[in-house]
N, C-alpha and C positions, 0 to 999 in steps of 0.2 A: 048614846049615840056613842059607840065604840068601834073602833077596828080594831082587833089586834087584842082588845086590851087597853087599848090610849083612845084617846078624843084630839089628842094636840094634832093631827093632819087634819080631820072633820075641822074644826077647830078656825086652824090658818088659812083655810081657803074660804068658811065660811065671812071671817073678817077682812081677806081680798076680797071677795064679790059684794061684799057692803061699804065697802071703802069706795069700789069704783062705780057704783050705783049713787049713792047719795054725796059722792062729791063730783058727777059728773058735771052736773048742771052747774054747779057753784064756780069749782078755779077757773072755768074759763071767762067766767065774770070776774072773778079778782084778777086775775092778769090780762085781762082783754086785751090786746095788739101784740102780744108778744112774738116773734117771727118761730114758726114751728114747720114741720115738712108736712104738709096735710097729709092724709091717705088715697084723699084723692086723687094728689100729681106724684108723678116720678120723683125720683129721689134726685138723678139728673137733672130733669127740669126746673127745681129749686134749688139744686145748687146760686149760691148767691143771688138769690131771686125766692126767700121764706115767701111761707104765705102767714101774714097774720092770723093773732089766733081770735078766732070766734065761736059760737056756741054755733053747729053745724050736728046735723043727722047723725054724722058718725059716732060724736060724744054719748050717744044713747044706744046706738047700735051695739055698741063693743059691749061695754057692760050686760046688754039684753046676754049678749051671744057667750060669755062668761058664766050667765047667771043660767042660762041651759045645760052651758059643760058641767054645773057646779047639781041641779037637779039630777044630770043621768047621773054624773060620778055617786053622791047621795045613793041611786034606787040601789047602784050595784053592790056597794060597797054596804048598806045594809040589808041588805037582801040573802038574808045564810039559811033561812028557813029550806029553801031546793036547794039539795046536794048537787052541787055541781059535776060533771062528769068531764074529770082535767084532762083524758083525752078528748075529747072534742072540743075542746079550749085547744090544745094544741092543733088541732084539725083542723080548725076554722081559719086558726093565724097562719096554717101553712096554706090554706086555698089561697087568702090574702095575697101573699105572697107571690103563687104561681101564677094567680089572675094579674097580680102587676107586671111580672115577668113577662106572661105569655102576651099582653097586652104592648109591652113595651120591645118584643121582637117582631110584633106587626105592628108597631109604628116606625122601624127598622125600617121593614120587608118594604111599608109604601114609600118609603121616603129612597130607597134603591131603586124599585123598581116601580113604582106610580100606583101599585095598587089599592081598592080602596080603603081606608078608613078610616074609621065614623069621627071626626075632629068637630064636626056640627053639635055632637051631641055632649063630645067629653070635654068640648074644649066652650061652653057657649055662656058660663059667666058674664063673658065680654071682659076677659084678662087673656089677653092672649100669651101663650106659652113663651116664655121667656127665652131665645135665640133656639127655638127646637127646630126650626128651619136651615138652620147653620152647618154650612159643612166645612169638612176641613181634611182636604186634599182625596175626599168620597166618604170621609167619614161625617155621620150627621152627631149631635147633641139632640139623645132621646128623653124625653117628659114621661112618655108610658100616660096615662091615665091622669096626672096631675098639669096644671094647668103653668107650673113653674121649675125649672130643671131643679131649682135648690129645695125645692120643697119635695122632688122626688130623694134626692139625693140626701136627704134626711131619713124618709119615712126607708130610705132602703141602706143607711147605717144602721138604724135601729133594727132594722129586721135582720139587719147581717151578725148584731151583738145576741139578738136572741136564739138565733140556730145555731152558730157557733157555741155560744153554752150550752145549751142544750145537748147538743152533739156530744158535747164534751162529759157530760152527765150521761146519756144515756148510749153512748158510740153510735147514734143513727144514722146507717149510711145515706138517708133520705134527708136529713137533717146537713149534709156534709154538702151533698149535691144540691141546695138548695144555694145553700151559701156559696157556691160557686159561682154559680147561672145569677147571685144575686150582685157578686163580686164581679162580673162581666159586666154587667149592667150600671152600675158604676162609672168603668173605666169608658160605658158609651157615652155618658149623660158628661162627659169631659168638665164636670161641675168641682168646682176648688173646694165649695164647701164639706162635697161628696167625700173626696180625697182626700182633705186634711181632716175630716172625720175618723173616717176610714182608716187613717195614718194612725191617728190616737187609739182608736179601737184592737186596731193589731197589737202595736206594740202594748197595750194593755190586757189583754188576750194573752199572749207570750207570755207575758210578764206572770199573770195569774195561774197560768197551767203550771210554772219551774216549783213560783212559789207550794201552790201545792200539794204538788207530787214530792218536793222536795218534804215538804211539812208531814206526810204521809209517809217518808222515807220509804217510796216507792218510786226516786225516778231511775227509772230503768235505761239500759242500755239503747233500747229500742226507742225510750220515749227522747233521749238524748240526740240518736241518729235521724230521727225524724226530724227534730229543729231543727239541725244541722243540714242537712239535705232540704230543708224547704228555705236556708238562709244563702244558701249556696246557689240551689236553681234560681233564687229573689237575684240575688247578684251576676248570676251567670246571664241571667235576661235583661238586666240594665245593659248590662256591655254590648250584647247582642242587639238589644235593639236602640242604642245610644246614638247608630247611625242612617237609620230608620227615619227618611223620610217622613211619614204619615205621624211614626209614633211621636217624634223632635217636636211635630208640628201639633199637635192634641196638647203637651207639656207645654209648648210654649204660651198655644194660646190661652188654656185653662191656668195656668199658673205664673208663670214669667210673666205674659204682658198682661196679661188681667191684674196683676200685681202691680204692674206700673201706668196701667189706666188711666182716665179720665175715670171711667164707671168706678174704678176703685178708691180713688182718691175724692170720688164724691161722696161713697159710702163711708169711707172714716168719717169726713166731714160731717155729715150726718151727726153719725155718732156721740163724735167730739161737742157739736152743736145739742147733741140731749145730755151732755154733760153740765153743758155753760145753762143748759133751762134748770135744773136743778140747782145751780146756784143763785138764779133770779126770779128763780121763784120757793125760794129758803126751805126748800125740799121736800116742799109740798109738791110738786111737779104741776101739769096741767090739766089731771082730765083723762082717765081713760079713751083709746082712738083719739084723741086731739094730734098729738104729734107719733110719728109711725118714723124711725130711723133705721138703721140696718139689721141689728141684732135684738134678741131678747132681751139682755140684760138693760141697755140702754133704754131699751124703750118702755120697761116697766118701769125703773128708775125715772125717765124724763114724765111720764103718764102717772105712774103714783105715788112717787115720790120716793123718798127712803121706807119710810114705813111698812109700803104698797110693798118695794121690794124686799125687805126683812119678812115678812107675813109669804111669800112667794117663796123663799128659801128656805124658811122653817120648811112649809110644805112638804119639798123636794125630799131636803133631808128627812122630818118626820116618816112621810110614807115608806122612805126604803130602810129606816130603823124600824120600824114597824111590820113588815112587812121580811125582812131579814128573821126579826126576831119570829112569828109565828113559822115561817122554814124550818130554823135553827130545833124547833119544837118538838117538830115532827117525828114520830117514832120510824124505825128502818123498813119498817111496813109500806110507809109512804112514799116511798121513795119517786116515783112517778110524776106522784104530787107536787117533792119539794123542786123536780126536774122545771117542771114545767113555771111555777112560783121567781124559783131564780131569775130561770130564762128571760123571764117577761119584766127580772128588775131589772136585767143588764140592759133589755131596748130599751124600760122607761128613763135609763139614766143616760145611754145615748144617744136617745133621741131629743133629751135635753142638753147634753154636751155642742150638738147642732145646729138645735135652736141659737144656741148660746153664739155660734159662730157670726150664723146669717137671716136667720128669719127670728122677724121681730112680732109676730103674730100670737099676743099668749092664748087667743081661741083656737090656737091650731089643732083641728081633729083631731092629727096621727095623736098628739101628746094624749091626750083626752084618754083617747083607746088606747091606750097602753095603759095608764094613771088605772083608767074601771076593771080592764083584762085583772092587771097585777091585784087589785083590793080585790075584786069580785073571788077571785081564785082565793086568798090569804084569807076571807071571811067565810067562805064554804069550809076550807081545810079548817079553820076555827069550830066550827061547828058540826064537821066531819069527824072530830077527835075530840069535842067536849072541851076546848080548850075557854 
């Protein structure tokens, strides 16, 4: 079983899943009583009140979720018999983004005017969307179809990465418009996770464009003028809105206040506790699902240990490496296919970056959807071109 001529991504994720399954019932018994952040309790409520490690349903449910993700990943990664129409893949990604944007606009309209919004359907998991009804001088935090604003932020940043990269490769006006709409929704969420991740993305994208254009020897005056005007417009907007009460309230809540708040302190403490767990368990962890800190990396290393974190990072690195090799091997006639694949790589990578900041769930569906999309496109491209 190989993807793009390499079995490394499949091997690493298979070993990671096997590790999580076989160690789930063992580690909580070995390290019984160690203080952890239980998945059933919030981080704030467990600060200075840790839950003793016990064998709970969560340590079996989380490995089951990971196993299900692995099955889906394997099915789509190895199914290269049927040629995938890549413009259809892009179309479905676009439809998904547009639906999230429309539901986001609908949610905002319902908060502002009181019109009906199907909250009882979208938020029926029993987990209330964090700060979904909070107002900032008339501006609401909008979670669209997600139960957590931070989850929406991760999706939006990864989708923005996809559409920016696709628009650069294909000069697609629709992708640029979707990118602009996504950026607006990111601002409305007031999610610090989304803000930080989006800032990293935009900086990386601008650097990528400049390096790419210089490398091709075509850094035209038009490109330089566009970048310069964009930076100038951003600077003017900062100056213009710096005294705007609403904007300052949004920035103060999402960045300044949250950075110094008890919530931020508690999340930092949860990540520190995760590192302490690694030390107390001799680098083995306490079993997937036993500890739930604030970010993905600390979650994996505290639950699956150093070996688990190494396997996961290997999976991320190898899947990016393999799909890049497949894309670069495509002939010039397959430029539209390459555009979808490389854009999906950007979506996958910045989903990972965003999760590393503030989403601790290894089974987060958006992460696996990007991985599946990327490897399915890479696998079928390999079949189409006879690689």
